[in-house]
N, CA, C and O atoms as a GROMACS GRO file, in nm:
protein
  452
    1UNK      N    1  -3.095   4.251  -2.189
    1UNK     CA    2  -2.972   4.210  -2.255
    1UNK      C    3  -2.865   4.161  -2.089
    1UNK      O    4  -2.821   4.051  -2.058
    2UNK      N    5  -2.854   4.287  -2.020
    2UNK     CA    6  -2.784   4.239  -1.914
    2UNK      C    7  -2.884   4.163  -1.797
    2UNK      O    8  -2.828   4.120  -1.696
    3UNK      N    9  -3.024   4.148  -1.811
    3UNK     CA   10  -3.087   4.078  -1.717
    3UNK      C   11  -3.076   3.941  -1.749
    3UNK      O   12  -3.049   3.864  -1.657
    4UNK      N   13  -3.095   3.885  -1.891
    4UNK     CA   14  -3.069   3.787  -1.955
    4UNK      C   15  -2.943   3.689  -1.929
    4UNK      O   16  -2.934   3.567  -1.920
    5UNK      N   17  -2.814   3.836  -1.919
    5UNK     CA   18  -2.703   3.717  -1.898
    5UNK      C   19  -2.711   3.722  -1.735
    5UNK      O   20  -2.658   3.632  -1.669
    6UNK      N   21  -2.767   3.809  -1.686
    6UNK     CA   22  -2.778   3.754  -1.513
    6UNK      C   23  -2.820   3.653  -1.518
    6UNK      O   24  -2.752   3.562  -1.471
    7UNK      N   25  -2.952   3.621  -1.577
    7UNK     CA   26  -3.020   3.512  -1.513
    7UNK      C   27  -2.948   3.362  -1.570
    7UNK      O   28  -2.950   3.255  -1.509
    8UNK      N   29  -2.901   3.381  -1.672
    8UNK     CA   30  -2.815   3.260  -1.708
    8UNK      C   31  -2.726   3.240  -1.623
    8UNK      O   32  -2.733   3.127  -1.574
    9UNK      N   33  -2.619   3.323  -1.574
    9UNK     CA   34  -2.526   3.296  -1.508
    9UNK      C   35  -2.589   3.285  -1.366
    9UNK      O   36  -2.534   3.203  -1.292
   10UNK      N   37  -2.670   3.336  -1.328
   10UNK     CA   38  -2.711   3.229  -1.214
   10UNK      C   39  -2.803   3.085  -1.244
   10UNK      O   40  -2.787   2.995  -1.162
   11UNK      N   41  -2.875   3.066  -1.332
   11UNK     CA   42  -2.891   2.917  -1.368
   11UNK      C   43  -2.764   2.854  -1.376
   11UNK      O   44  -2.744   2.766  -1.293
   12UNK      N   45  -2.674   2.879  -1.459
   12UNK     CA   46  -2.539   2.778  -1.476
   12UNK      C   47  -2.472   2.778  -1.322
   12UNK      O   48  -2.407   2.676  -1.301
   13UNK      N   49  -2.474   2.850  -1.238
   13UNK     CA   50  -2.408   2.895  -1.086
   13UNK      C   51  -2.490   2.741  -1.023
   13UNK      O   52  -2.439   2.629  -1.015
   14UNK      N   53  -2.595   2.772  -0.995
   14UNK     CA   54  -2.686   2.688  -0.961
   14UNK      C   55  -2.704   2.537  -1.010
   14UNK      O   56  -2.734   2.444  -0.934
   15UNK      N   57  -2.681   2.524  -1.149
   15UNK     CA   58  -2.669   2.403  -1.201
   15UNK      C   59  -2.544   2.350  -1.168
   15UNK      O   60  -2.540   2.234  -1.125
   16UNK      N   61  -2.421   2.429  -1.184
   16UNK     CA   62  -2.293   2.362  -1.112
   16UNK      C   63  -2.312   2.342  -0.949
   16UNK      O   64  -2.277   2.232  -0.907
   17UNK      N   65  -2.328   2.373  -0.918
   17UNK     CA   66  -2.343   2.375  -0.757
   17UNK      C   67  -2.435   2.246  -0.699
   17UNK      O   68  -2.416   2.195  -0.589
   18UNK      N   69  -2.523   2.210  -0.780
   18UNK     CA   70  -2.609   2.096  -0.759
   18UNK      C   71  -2.560   1.985  -0.861
   18UNK      O   72  -2.621   1.878  -0.850
   19UNK      N   73  -2.476   1.990  -0.943
   19UNK     CA   74  -2.415   1.903  -0.989
   19UNK      C   75  -2.275   1.833  -0.904
   19UNK      O   76  -2.234   1.718  -0.891
   20UNK      N   77  -2.235   1.954  -0.861
   20UNK     CA   78  -2.074   1.921  -0.781
   20UNK      C   79  -2.097   1.819  -0.705
   20UNK      O   80  -2.023   1.727  -0.740
   21UNK      N   81  -2.195   1.777  -0.579
   21UNK     CA   82  -2.177   1.654  -0.530
   21UNK      C   83  -2.201   1.518  -0.595
   21UNK      O   84  -2.201   1.419  -0.523
   22UNK      N   85  -2.220   1.506  -0.715
   22UNK     CA   86  -2.245   1.382  -0.819
   22UNK      C   87  -2.138   1.354  -0.845
   22UNK      O   88  -2.134   1.303  -0.956
   23UNK      N   89  -1.993   1.366  -0.771
   23UNK     CA   90  -1.886   1.268  -0.810
   23UNK      C   91  -1.836   1.167  -0.752
   23UNK      O   92  -1.855   1.165  -0.630
   24UNK      N   93  -1.787   1.092  -0.791
   24UNK     CA   94  -1.750   0.952  -0.709
   24UNK      C   95  -1.591   0.940  -0.735
   24UNK      O   96  -1.558   0.887  -0.841
   25UNK      N   97  -1.506   0.978  -0.662
   25UNK     CA   98  -1.346   0.972  -0.698
   25UNK      C   99  -1.264   0.848  -0.610
   25UNK      O  100  -1.141   0.840  -0.611
   26UNK      N  101  -1.344   0.761  -0.543
   26UNK     CA  102  -1.297   0.652  -0.453
   26UNK      C  103  -1.312   0.559  -0.511
   26UNK      O  104  -1.407   0.488  -0.477
   27UNK      N  105  -1.238   0.522  -0.608
   27UNK     CA  106  -1.296   0.382  -0.664
   27UNK      C  107  -1.374   0.326  -0.744
   27UNK      O  108  -1.368   0.210  -0.782
   28UNK      N  109  -1.479   0.431  -0.785
   28UNK     CA  110  -1.639   0.414  -0.792
   28UNK      C  111  -1.655   0.488  -0.672
   28UNK      O  112  -1.777   0.478  -0.658
   29UNK      N  113  -1.620   0.546  -0.587
   29UNK     CA  114  -1.746   0.626  -0.485
   29UNK      C  115  -1.757   0.550  -0.372
   29UNK      O  116  -1.731   0.579  -0.255
   30UNK      N  117  -1.806   0.430  -0.430
   30UNK     CA  118  -1.886   0.359  -0.314
   30UNK      C  119  -1.833   0.251  -0.219
   30UNK      O  120  -1.900   0.187  -0.138
   31UNK      N  121  -1.711   0.242  -0.241
   31UNK     CA  122  -1.607   0.120  -0.236
   31UNK      C  123  -1.475   0.210  -0.130
   31UNK      O  124  -1.369   0.153  -0.101
   32UNK      N  125  -1.508   0.355  -0.082
   32UNK     CA  126  -1.423   0.447  -0.009
   32UNK      C  127  -1.393   0.368   0.129
   32UNK      O  128  -1.283   0.386   0.182
   33UNK      N  129  -1.493   0.275   0.192
   33UNK     CA  130  -1.488   0.198   0.292
   33UNK      C  131  -1.375   0.137   0.325
   33UNK      O  132  -1.310   0.151   0.430
   34UNK      N  133  -1.340   0.033   0.185
   34UNK     CA  134  -1.242  -0.043   0.186
   34UNK      C  135  -1.057  -0.011   0.183
   34UNK      O  136  -0.962  -0.090   0.184
   35UNK      N  137  -1.066   0.166   0.177
   35UNK     CA  138  -0.948   0.227   0.162
   35UNK      C  139  -0.877   0.223   0.330
   35UNK      O  140  -0.936   0.240   0.436
   36UNK      N  141  -0.749   0.197   0.308
   36UNK     CA  142  -0.690   0.241   0.382
   36UNK      C  143  -0.600   0.112   0.450
   36UNK      O  144  -0.571   0.045   0.350
   37UNK      N  145  -0.542   0.045   0.567
   37UNK     CA  146  -0.475  -0.055   0.607
   37UNK      C  147  -0.545  -0.146   0.682
   37UNK      O  148  -0.631  -0.092   0.752
   38UNK      N  149  -0.539  -0.258   0.692
   38UNK     CA  150  -0.587  -0.332   0.755
   38UNK      C  151  -0.504  -0.477   0.812
   38UNK      O  152  -0.422  -0.545   0.751
   39UNK      N  153  -0.554  -0.494   0.941
   39UNK     CA  154  -0.488  -0.628   1.001
   39UNK      C  155  -0.546  -0.760   1.027
   39UNK      O  156  -0.667  -0.762   1.051
   40UNK      N  157  -0.491  -0.856   1.027
   40UNK     CA  158  -0.629  -0.929   1.018
   40UNK      C  159  -0.601  -0.990   1.157
   40UNK      O  160  -0.488  -1.000   1.205
   41UNK      N  161  -0.725  -1.032   1.222
   41UNK     CA  162  -0.717  -1.075   1.371
   41UNK      C  163  -0.789  -1.206   1.393
   41UNK      O  164  -0.893  -1.235   1.334
   42UNK      N  165  -0.725  -1.285   1.483
   42UNK     CA  166  -0.649  -1.215   1.583
   42UNK      C  167  -0.493  -1.247   1.552
   42UNK      O  168  -0.450  -1.328   1.469
   43UNK      N  169  -0.424  -1.168   1.634
   43UNK     CA  170  -0.269  -1.203   1.587
   43UNK      C  171  -0.189  -1.076   1.528
   43UNK      O  172  -0.071  -1.048   1.548
   44UNK      N  173  -0.286  -1.005   1.447
   44UNK     CA  174  -0.228  -0.894   1.383
   44UNK      C  175  -0.080  -0.949   1.293
   44UNK      O  176   0.019  -0.875   1.295
   45UNK      N  177  -0.077  -1.043   1.239
   45UNK     CA  178   0.044  -1.114   1.164
   45UNK      C  179   0.078  -1.050   1.051
   45UNK      O  180   0.194  -1.036   1.013
   46UNK      N  181  -0.060  -0.995   0.970
   46UNK     CA  182  -0.041  -0.961   0.811
   46UNK      C  183  -0.142  -0.853   0.800
   46UNK      O  184  -0.261  -0.858   0.833
   47UNK      N  185  -0.066  -0.742   0.743
   47UNK     CA  186  -0.169  -0.624   0.710
   47UNK      C  187  -0.186  -0.640   0.541
   47UNK      O  188  -0.119  -0.700   0.458
   48UNK      N  189  -0.308  -0.553   0.534
   48UNK     CA  190  -0.372  -0.564   0.417
   48UNK      C  191  -0.393  -0.394   0.370
   48UNK      O  192  -0.445  -0.311   0.444
   49UNK      N  193  -0.350  -0.367   0.255
   49UNK     CA  194  -0.381  -0.227   0.225
   49UNK      C  195  -0.450  -0.212   0.088
   49UNK      O  196  -0.392  -0.253  -0.012
   50UNK      N  197  -0.550  -0.165   0.081
   50UNK     CA  198  -0.644  -0.098  -0.017
   50UNK      C  199  -0.630  -0.003  -0.033
   50UNK      O  200  -0.652   0.082   0.053
   51UNK      N  201  -0.577   0.031  -0.182
   51UNK     CA  202  -0.570   0.191  -0.236
   51UNK      C  203  -0.680   0.207  -0.313
   51UNK      O  204  -0.734   0.112  -0.370
   52UNK      N  205  -0.736   0.376  -0.323
   52UNK     CA  206  -0.820   0.403  -0.421
   52UNK      C  207  -0.807   0.356  -0.547
   52UNK      O  208  -0.903   0.323  -0.618
   53UNK      N  209  -0.671   0.350  -0.583
   53UNK     CA  210  -0.723   0.316  -0.740
   53UNK      C  211  -0.680   0.181  -0.812
   53UNK      O  212  -0.626   0.159  -0.920
   54UNK      N  213  -0.735   0.084  -0.691
   54UNK     CA  214  -0.784  -0.037  -0.705
   54UNK      C  215  -0.653  -0.142  -0.694
   54UNK      O  216  -0.656  -0.265  -0.699
   55UNK      N  217  -0.541  -0.054  -0.678
   55UNK     CA  218  -0.418  -0.141  -0.634
   55UNK      C  219  -0.406  -0.188  -0.463
   55UNK      O  220  -0.513  -0.194  -0.403
   56UNK      N  221  -0.281  -0.220  -0.388
   56UNK     CA  222  -0.265  -0.260  -0.280
   56UNK      C  223  -0.179  -0.344  -0.259
   56UNK      O  224  -0.115  -0.392  -0.353
   57UNK      N  225  -0.157  -0.382  -0.117
   57UNK     CA  226  -0.083  -0.520  -0.096
   57UNK      C  227  -0.159  -0.587  -0.029
   57UNK      O  228  -0.256  -0.533   0.023
   58UNK      N  229  -0.137  -0.709  -0.015
   58UNK     CA  230  -0.204  -0.842   0.057
   58UNK      C  231  -0.066  -0.925   0.120
   58UNK      O  232   0.018  -0.983   0.051
   59UNK      N  233  -0.065  -0.915   0.256
   59UNK     CA  234   0.045  -0.975   0.295
   59UNK      C  235   0.163  -0.968   0.234
   59UNK      O  236   0.239  -1.064   0.224
   60UNK      N  237   0.188  -0.842   0.185
   60UNK     CA  238   0.342  -0.796   0.144
   60UNK      C  239   0.350  -0.828   0.000
   60UNK      O  240   0.452  -0.805  -0.064
   61UNK      N  241   0.230  -0.887  -0.059
   61UNK     CA  242   0.229  -0.895  -0.198
   61UNK      C  243   0.140  -0.808  -0.281
   61UNK      O  244   0.019  -0.804  -0.257
   62UNK      N  245   0.196  -0.737  -0.379
   62UNK     CA  246   0.110  -0.643  -0.472
   62UNK      C  247  -0.020  -0.746  -0.497
   62UNK      O  248  -0.014  -0.869  -0.491
   63UNK      N  249  -0.160  -0.650  -0.532
   63UNK     CA  250  -0.246  -0.695  -0.548
   63UNK      C  251  -0.354  -0.594  -0.662
   63UNK      O  252  -0.352  -0.474  -0.688
   64UNK      N  253  -0.410  -0.665  -0.694
   64UNK     CA  254  -0.535  -0.562  -0.753
   64UNK      C  255  -0.660  -0.599  -0.696
   64UNK      O  256  -0.682  -0.711  -0.649
   65UNK      N  257  -0.758  -0.489  -0.701
   65UNK     CA  258  -0.879  -0.546  -0.611
   65UNK      C  259  -0.967  -0.482  -0.659
   65UNK      O  260  -0.938  -0.371  -0.704
   66UNK      N  261  -1.112  -0.530  -0.667
   66UNK     CA  262  -1.244  -0.462  -0.713
   66UNK      C  263  -1.370  -0.525  -0.643
   66UNK      O  264  -1.381  -0.633  -0.584
   67UNK      N  265  -1.454  -0.434  -0.664
   67UNK     CA  266  -1.586  -0.539  -0.585
   67UNK      C  267  -1.672  -0.524  -0.773
   67UNK      O  268  -1.676  -0.434  -0.856
   68UNK      N  269  -1.726  -0.664  -0.767
   68UNK     CA  270  -1.795  -0.695  -0.870
   68UNK      C  271  -1.896  -0.797  -0.818
   68UNK      O  272  -1.885  -0.899  -0.750
   69UNK      N  273  -2.013  -0.724  -0.882
   69UNK     CA  274  -2.132  -0.840  -0.820
   69UNK      C  275  -2.130  -0.855  -0.684
   69UNK      O  276  -2.127  -0.966  -0.629
   70UNK      N  277  -2.132  -0.759  -0.631
   70UNK     CA  278  -2.135  -0.724  -0.456
   70UNK      C  279  -2.025  -0.831  -0.365
   70UNK      O  280  -2.039  -0.867  -0.248
   71UNK      N  281  -1.936  -0.859  -0.442
   71UNK     CA  282  -1.842  -0.910  -0.394
   71UNK      C  283  -1.673  -0.867  -0.391
   71UNK      O  284  -1.626  -0.808  -0.488
   72UNK      N  285  -1.618  -0.889  -0.316
   72UNK     CA  286  -1.462  -0.821  -0.336
   72UNK      C  287  -1.363  -0.947  -0.406
   72UNK      O  288  -1.340  -1.055  -0.352
   73UNK      N  289  -1.315  -0.905  -0.532
   73UNK     CA  290  -1.235  -0.976  -0.585
   73UNK      C  291  -1.080  -0.946  -0.568
   73UNK      O  292  -1.041  -0.836  -0.606
   74UNK      N  293  -0.987  -1.039  -0.513
   74UNK     CA  294  -0.827  -0.975  -0.528
   74UNK      C  295  -0.773  -1.083  -0.620
   74UNK      O  296  -0.798  -1.203  -0.633
   75UNK      N  297  -0.678  -0.983  -0.690
   75UNK     CA  298  -0.589  -1.105  -0.755
   75UNK      C  299  -0.442  -1.036  -0.718
   75UNK      O  300  -0.410  -0.918  -0.709
   76UNK      N  301  -0.357  -1.176  -0.699
   76UNK     CA  302  -0.195  -1.122  -0.656
   76UNK      C  303  -0.104  -1.214  -0.714
   76UNK      O  304  -0.142  -1.331  -0.712
   77UNK      N  305  -0.001  -1.194  -0.762
   77UNK     CA  306   0.065  -1.250  -0.866
   77UNK      C  307   0.086  -1.429  -0.764
   77UNK      O  308   0.112  -1.542  -0.805
   78UNK      N  309   0.072  -1.397  -0.684
   78UNK     CA  310   0.067  -1.550  -0.619
   78UNK      C  311  -0.028  -1.645  -0.664
   78UNK      O  312   0.006  -1.754  -0.709
   79UNK      N  313  -0.151  -1.606  -0.654
   79UNK     CA  314  -0.273  -1.677  -0.705
   79UNK      C  315  -0.295  -1.648  -0.864
   79UNK      O  316  -0.293  -1.546  -0.933
   80UNK      N  317  -0.323  -1.812  -0.893
   80UNK     CA  318  -0.325  -1.793  -1.046
   80UNK      C  319  -0.505  -1.744  -1.114
   80UNK      O  320  -0.543  -1.741  -1.231
   81UNK      N  321  -0.574  -1.716  -0.999
   81UNK     CA  322  -0.695  -1.690  -1.019
   81UNK      C  323  -0.750  -1.580  -0.924
   81UNK      O  324  -0.689  -1.542  -0.824
   82UNK      N  325  -0.851  -1.539  -0.957
   82UNK     CA  326  -0.925  -1.411  -0.864
   82UNK      C  327  -0.962  -1.501  -0.733
   82UNK      O  328  -0.985  -1.621  -0.748
   83UNK      N  329  -0.968  -1.439  -0.600
   83UNK     CA  330  -0.996  -1.499  -0.500
   83UNK      C  331  -1.106  -1.375  -0.484
   83UNK      O  332  -1.100  -1.252  -0.492
   84UNK      N  333  -1.201  -1.466  -0.459
   84UNK     CA  334  -1.352  -1.409  -0.436
   84UNK      C  335  -1.416  -1.434  -0.336
   84UNK      O  336  -1.435  -1.547  -0.292
   85UNK      N  337  -1.479  -1.273  -0.263
   85UNK     CA  338  -1.493  -1.288  -0.088
   85UNK      C  339  -1.621  -1.193  -0.090
   85UNK      O  340  -1.642  -1.086  -0.146
   86UNK      N  341  -1.722  -1.299   0.015
   86UNK     CA  342  -1.829  -1.206   0.007
   86UNK      C  343  -1.791  -1.133   0.173
   86UNK      O  344  -1.738  -1.188   0.270
   87UNK      N  345  -1.825  -1.041   0.164
   87UNK     CA  346  -1.773  -0.905   0.269
   87UNK      C  347  -1.877  -0.823   0.317
   87UNK      O  348  -1.967  -0.772   0.250
   88UNK      N  349  -1.851  -0.810   0.479
   88UNK     CA  350  -1.970  -0.777   0.548
   88UNK      C  351  -1.817  -0.647   0.660
   88UNK      O  352  -1.698  -0.661   0.686
   89UNK      N  353  -1.910  -0.550   0.687
   89UNK     CA  354  -1.864  -0.452   0.766
   89UNK      C  355  -1.911  -0.431   0.890
   89UNK      O  356  -2.030  -0.461   0.904
   90UNK      N  357  -1.840  -0.378   1.010
   90UNK     CA  358  -1.913  -0.387   1.091
   90UNK      C  359  -1.867  -0.322   1.196
   90UNK      O  360  -1.753  -0.297   1.158
   91UNK      N  361  -1.877  -0.273   1.312
   91UNK     CA  362  -1.824  -0.181   1.417
   91UNK      C  363  -1.815  -0.027   1.344
   91UNK      O  364  -1.707   0.027   1.364
   92UNK      N  365  -1.898   0.042   1.273
   92UNK     CA  366  -1.893   0.142   1.208
   92UNK      C  367  -1.764   0.109   1.102
   92UNK      O  368  -1.654   0.166   1.105
   93UNK      N  369  -1.796   0.029   1.031
   93UNK     CA  370  -1.674   0.009   0.880
   93UNK      C  371  -1.509  -0.010   0.961
   93UNK      O  372  -1.411   0.021   0.894
   94UNK      N  373  -1.490  -0.055   1.085
   94UNK     CA  374  -1.379  -0.080   1.146
   94UNK      C  375  -1.338  -0.224   1.131
   94UNK      O  376  -1.227  -0.274   1.109
   95UNK      N  377  -1.442  -0.273   1.145
   95UNK     CA  378  -1.405  -0.446   1.141
   95UNK      C  379  -1.457  -0.467   0.978
   95UNK      O  380  -1.551  -0.413   0.921
   96UNK      N  381  -1.360  -0.564   0.927
   96UNK     CA  382  -1.382  -0.609   0.768
   96UNK      C  383  -1.422  -0.773   0.795
   96UNK      O  384  -1.329  -0.833   0.850
   97UNK      N  385  -1.525  -0.847   0.770
   97UNK     CA  386  -1.501  -0.980   0.751
   97UNK      C  387  -1.520  -1.034   0.593
   97UNK      O  388  -1.616  -1.014   0.518
   98UNK      N  389  -1.403  -1.108   0.569
   98UNK     CA  390  -1.395  -1.162   0.419
   98UNK      C  391  -1.429  -1.318   0.440
   98UNK      O  392  -1.363  -1.389   0.516
   99UNK      N  393  -1.527  -1.359   0.372
   99UNK     CA  394  -1.582  -1.515   0.349
   99UNK      C  395  -1.556  -1.576   0.196
   99UNK      O  396  -1.636  -1.574   0.103
  100UNK      N  397  -1.438  -1.624   0.197
  100UNK     CA  398  -1.436  -1.716   0.093
  100UNK      C  399  -1.546  -1.778   0.017
  100UNK      O  400  -1.634  -1.841   0.075
  101UNK      N  401  -1.544  -1.764  -0.105
  101UNK     CA  402  -1.672  -1.770  -0.187
  101UNK      C  403  -1.673  -1.990  -0.219
  101UNK      O  404  -1.758  -2.080  -0.223
  102UNK      N  405  -1.505  -1.974  -0.236
  102UNK     CA  406  -1.498  -2.124  -0.339
  102UNK      C  407  -1.498  -2.245  -0.172
  102UNK      O  408  -1.497  -2.368  -0.177
  103UNK      N  409  -1.499  -2.173  -0.064
  103UNK     CA  410  -1.459  -2.283   0.023
  103UNK      C  411  -1.579  -2.237   0.169
  103UNK      O  412  -1.573  -2.127   0.224
  104UNK      N  413  -1.661  -2.327   0.203
  104UNK     CA  414  -1.756  -2.288   0.299
  104UNK      C  415  -1.681  -2.249   0.420
  104UNK      O  416  -1.566  -2.280   0.454
  105UNK      N  417  -1.775  -2.169   0.482
  105UNK     CA  418  -1.715  -2.129   0.627
  105UNK      C  419  -1.580  -2.095   0.670
  105UNK      O  420  -1.542  -2.123   0.783
  106UNK      N  421  -1.497  -2.029   0.573
  106UNK     CA  422  -1.372  -1.990   0.578
  106UNK      C  423  -1.396  -1.837   0.558
  106UNK      O  424  -1.465  -1.776   0.477
  107UNK      N  425  -1.306  -1.792   0.673
  107UNK     CA  426  -1.305  -1.636   0.704
  107UNK      C  427  -1.231  -1.559   0.726
  107UNK      O  428  -1.146  -1.617   0.794
  108UNK      N  429  -1.198  -1.435   0.711
  108UNK     CA  430  -1.058  -1.367   0.772
  108UNK      C  431  -1.157  -1.248   0.789
  108UNK      O  432  -1.241  -1.192   0.719
  109UNK      N  433  -1.100  -1.235   0.930
  109UNK     CA  434  -1.161  -1.098   0.992
  109UNK      C  435  -1.031  -0.965   1.001
  109UNK      O  436  -0.913  -0.984   1.031
  110UNK      N  437  -1.094  -0.837   0.966
  110UNK     CA  438  -0.985  -0.782   0.909
  110UNK      C  439  -1.039  -0.654   1.014
  110UNK      O  440  -1.160  -0.633   1.002
  111UNK      N  441  -0.979  -0.581   1.099
  111UNK     CA  442  -0.936  -0.474   1.180
  111UNK      C  443  -0.894  -0.355   1.119
  111UNK      O  444  -0.772  -0.354   1.103
  112UNK      N  445  -0.962  -0.236   1.072
  112UNK     CA  446  -0.903  -0.118   1.012
  112UNK      C  447  -0.819  -0.024   1.139
  112UNK      O  448  -0.852   0.016   1.251
  113UNK      N  449  -0.679  -0.013   1.045
  113UNK     CA  450  -0.570   0.073   1.120
  113UNK      C  451  -0.577   0.208   1.120
  113UNK      O  452  -0.492   0.274   1.178
   0.00000   0.00000   0.00000
């Protein structure tokens, strides 16, 4: 009986250790590269803060954000509809380029702070 308890204990321990890496805590896990404060470039006149709970600040206004269908959707009180952007990261996730979906060739470059 003692050997069975030891084997069961070791099995449970191995399963626990094996599954411990399977958690996603930052807004779905895969979106952690957005988390933090970003400033627009050039000029650095506005800052944008993405929080892990899907909220943040967009040029001083509160916002809700999420990744949906591989696009960034942002909703602020000032906008009546979601603003949808195609996003790309560069320079080891230090530069974020947002291209507005509804207007061709309109983009915003943000630098992580």
